[in-house]
GUMITI-751056 format. One record per residue: residue in three letters; x, y, z of N, C-alpha, C in turn; residue number from 1. Coordinates in steps of 0.001 Angstrom, whole numbers, plus 500000, padded with zeros to 6 digits. Example, Ala and Ser with C-alpha at 12.3 -4.5 7.8 and 13.67 -1.06 7.14 Angstrom:
GUMITI-751056
NODE  aa    nc1    nc2    nc3   cac1   cac2   cac3    cc1    cc2    cc3   i
NODE Ala 513190 494310 507800 512300 495500 507800 513200 496700 507800   1
NODE Ser 512850 497750 507080 513670 498940 507140 512900 500030 507870   2
This chain:
GUMITI-751056
NODE  aa    nc1    nc2    nc3   cac1   cac2   cac3    cc1    cc2    cc3   i
NODE Unk 267939 347807 291062 267559 347213 292162 266066 347863 292786   1
NODE Unk 265263 347147 293492 264451 347447 293693 264234 347391 295351   2
NODE Unk 264204 349167 295895 265205 349076 297335 263809 350166 297701   3
NODE Unk 263467 349981 298886 262580 350818 299390 263113 351012 300914   4
NODE Unk 262240 351574 302181 263052 351312 303082 262075 350796 304060   5
NODE Unk 262265 350101 305020 261422 349466 306177 260820 350375 307392   6
NODE Unk 260011 349687 308070 259899 351256 309546 261058 351774 310274   7
NODE Unk 262227 351135 309742 263159 351871 310933 263717 352830 309822   8
NODE Unk 263559 352980 308269 264397 353863 307241 265123 353390 306942   9
NODE Unk 265121 352046 307318 266707 351191 307130 266442 350740 304764  10
NODE Unk 267352 351086 303869 267188 350754 303016 267290 348917 302905  11
NODE Unk 265983 348735 301597 265796 347563 301754 265369 346996 300164  12
NODE Unk 266255 345875 299647 265911 345190 298168 265213 343837 298518  13
NODE Unk 264864 343558 297111 263818 342633 297061 264512 341304 295969  14
NODE Unk 264969 339946 296519 265759 339105 296109 264844 338870 294340  15
NODE Unk 265816 338611 293656 265283 338531 292275 264670 337008 292458  16
NODE Unk 265187 335847 293469 264696 334716 293646 263693 333996 294038  17
NODE Unk 263921 334854 295531 262844 334036 296458 261696 335401 296580  18
NODE Unk 261916 336422 296570 261082 337460 296519 261641 338315 297746  19
NODE Unk 262248 337639 298826 262214 338143 300522 262645 339394 300320  20
NODE Unk 262323 340554 300577 262658 342045 301041 263666 341650 302287  21
NODE Unk 264542 342230 302277 265689 342187 303444 266120 343848 303181  22
NODE Unk 266927 344035 304551 267976 345141 304258 269735 344733 304352  23
NODE Unk 269297 343477 303862 270775 342718 303850 271238 341993 302531  24
NODE Unk 270668 342400 301602 270610 342330 300349 271820 342834 299273  25
NODE Unk 272122 342117 298239 273301 342276 297572 273237 342310 296084  26
NODE Unk 274276 342990 295347 273981 342874 294099 275328 342142 293645  27
NODE Unk 275085 341177 292577 275705 340788 291159 276060 341130 290103  28
NODE Unk 276935 341336 289828 277311 342113 288171 277699 341054 287319  29
NODE Unk 277038 340414 286706 277270 339511 285908 276686 339498 284606  30
NODE Unk 277823 339818 283186 277390 339676 281805 276726 340934 281241  31
NODE Unk 276734 342509 281970 276511 343797 281954 274902 343447 282610  32
NODE Unk 274460 342591 283672 272808 342876 283887 273437 342759 285311  33
NODE Unk 272613 343659 286269 272530 343210 287542 271861 342647 288555  34
NODE Unk 272151 341516 289266 271132 340740 289917 271486 340899 291706  35
NODE Unk 269784 341196 292242 269828 341161 293293 269297 340105 294501  36
NODE Unk 269982 339666 294786 269442 338327 295609 269757 338673 297544  37
NODE Unk 269409 337591 298232 269455 338049 300074 270212 336594 300654  38
NODE Unk 270572 336042 299653 271722 335131 299971 272653 334546 298692  39
NODE Unk 273726 333889 299043 274383 333168 298024 273697 331977 297670  40
NODE Unk 272636 331371 298737 271834 330268 297767 270932 330656 296135  41
NODE Unk 270194 332204 296991 269451 332307 295802 270411 332883 294461  42
NODE Unk 271904 332913 294619 272489 333975 293626 273019 332540 292921  43
NODE Unk 273449 331429 294012 273929 330607 293280 273139 329556 292457  44
NODE Unk 271231 329413 292733 270221 328835 291939 269732 329689 290755  45
NODE Unk 270495 331131 290667 270116 331552 289526 271064 331656 288816  46
NODE Unk 272079 332168 288984 273795 331833 288148 274362 330972 287915  47
NODE Unk 274289 330236 288671 276031 329302 289060 275343 328257 287681  48
NODE Unk 276150 327638 286327 276190 326688 285547 275518 325530 286271  49
NODE Unk 275205 324322 285772 274983 322733 285704 275679 322551 285643  50
NODE Unk 275977 321202 285838 276956 319834 285300 275723 319263 283986  51
NODE Unk 277063 319506 282941 276072 318576 281855 275690 316701 281583  52
NODE Unk 276248 316212 282947 276147 315105 283530 274980 314719 284805  53
NODE Unk 275052 315228 285845 274764 315078 286423 273333 316230 287318  54
NODE Unk 273709 317197 286510 272552 318358 286806 272508 319492 287939  55
NODE Unk 274032 318920 288693 274285 319867 289796 274590 321460 289678  56
NODE Unk 274237 322256 290360 274751 323452 290852 276072 323117 290346  57
NODE Unk 277241 324448 289427 278560 324390 289828 279463 325430 290241  58
NODE Unk 279610 324892 291968 279894 326295 292577 281634 326404 292162  59
NODE Unk 281970 325488 292125 283425 325655 292148 284389 326066 290704  60
NODE Unk 285579 325495 290757 286252 325370 289163 285193 324636 288408  61
NODE Unk 285170 323771 288796 284338 322594 287769 285546 321990 286975  62
NODE Unk 285089 321652 285791 285623 320939 284413 284971 321394 283160  63
NODE Unk 285523 321690 282293 284851 322501 281112 285606 321358 280041  64
NODE Unk 284959 321987 278876 284830 321411 277119 284295 322712 276385  65
NODE Unk 284769 322308 274946 284645 323427 274643 282828 323244 274168  66
NODE Unk 282270 322876 274448 280992 322805 274584 280441 322092 276082  67
NODE Unk 280779 321562 276989 279836 321504 277936 280932 321748 279982  68
NODE Unk 279700 321726 280742 280733 322134 281780 280428 320992 282685  69
NODE Unk 281206 320480 283727 281220 319102 284157 281107 320055 285837  70
NODE Unk 280948 319449 287011 281268 319586 288493 282400 319248 289378  71
NODE Unk 282934 317673 288032 283930 316792 288375 284362 316384 287350  72
NODE Unk 285752 315894 287470 286180 314658 286354 285525 313649 286189  73
NODE Unk 284946 312976 287538 284061 311554 287060 283025 312176 286158  74
NODE Unk 282480 313097 286698 281236 313312 285757 281577 313333 284048  75
NODE Unk 282531 314280 283847 282824 314270 282488 283317 312928 282024  76
NODE Unk 283837 311509 282850 284245 310854 282508 283002 309863 282679  77
NODE Unk 281736 309843 282652 281005 309258 282873 279802 310187 281780  78
NODE Unk 280514 311083 280744 279609 311509 280054 280431 311340 279201  79
NODE Unk 281341 310233 278288 282293 309676 277767 283271 311295 277373  80
NODE Unk 283525 311965 278261 284665 312647 278150 286019 312600 278950  81
NODE Unk 287362 312575 278246 288778 311408 278854 289311 312463 279079  82
NODE Unk 290396 312589 279970 291662 313250 279980 291061 314673 280352  83
NODE Unk 290584 315100 280651 290486 316322 281121 291034 316510 282506  84
NODE Unk 291329 317636 282292 292230 317888 283865 292227 319739 284103  85
NODE Unk 291979 320010 284650 291901 321055 285862 293212 322312 285612  86
NODE Unk 292538 323052 285377 293117 324336 284816 293900 325159 286096  87
NODE Unk 293441 325003 287387 294310 325036 288365 296031 324618 288335  88
NODE Unk 296895 325775 288986 298483 325225 288531 298599 324841 290752  89
NODE Unk 299140 323964 290462 299202 323259 292331 300414 323745 292391  90
NODE Unk 299920 324891 293670 301302 325354 294399 302129 324635 295322  91
NODE Unk 303430 324719 294766 304125 323770 296522 304152 324444 297216  92
NODE Unk 303839 323550 298901 303781 324270 300242 305214 324312 300500  93
NODE Unk 305241 325653 301182 307386 325745 301820 307188 325516 303213  94
């Protein structure tokens, strides 16, 4: 992580997406690499997969086939993939 100290002696780091030097940056470890961001927005921009149909960033569970990721069942259907099911099990409410 590119760390330095500000004039108050606080540790700061630089976001790898926007270049902002900030005292509240955080690290994300993914695929054996460590990334530094100053916001979830920058982390999503850098790391979240994109929908194969509409191109939006997938920040939830999404839907997947062997070859593609989709943000929702509608996009999968529009892309010609039928009968995709969410892998999350529904829990009963008590």
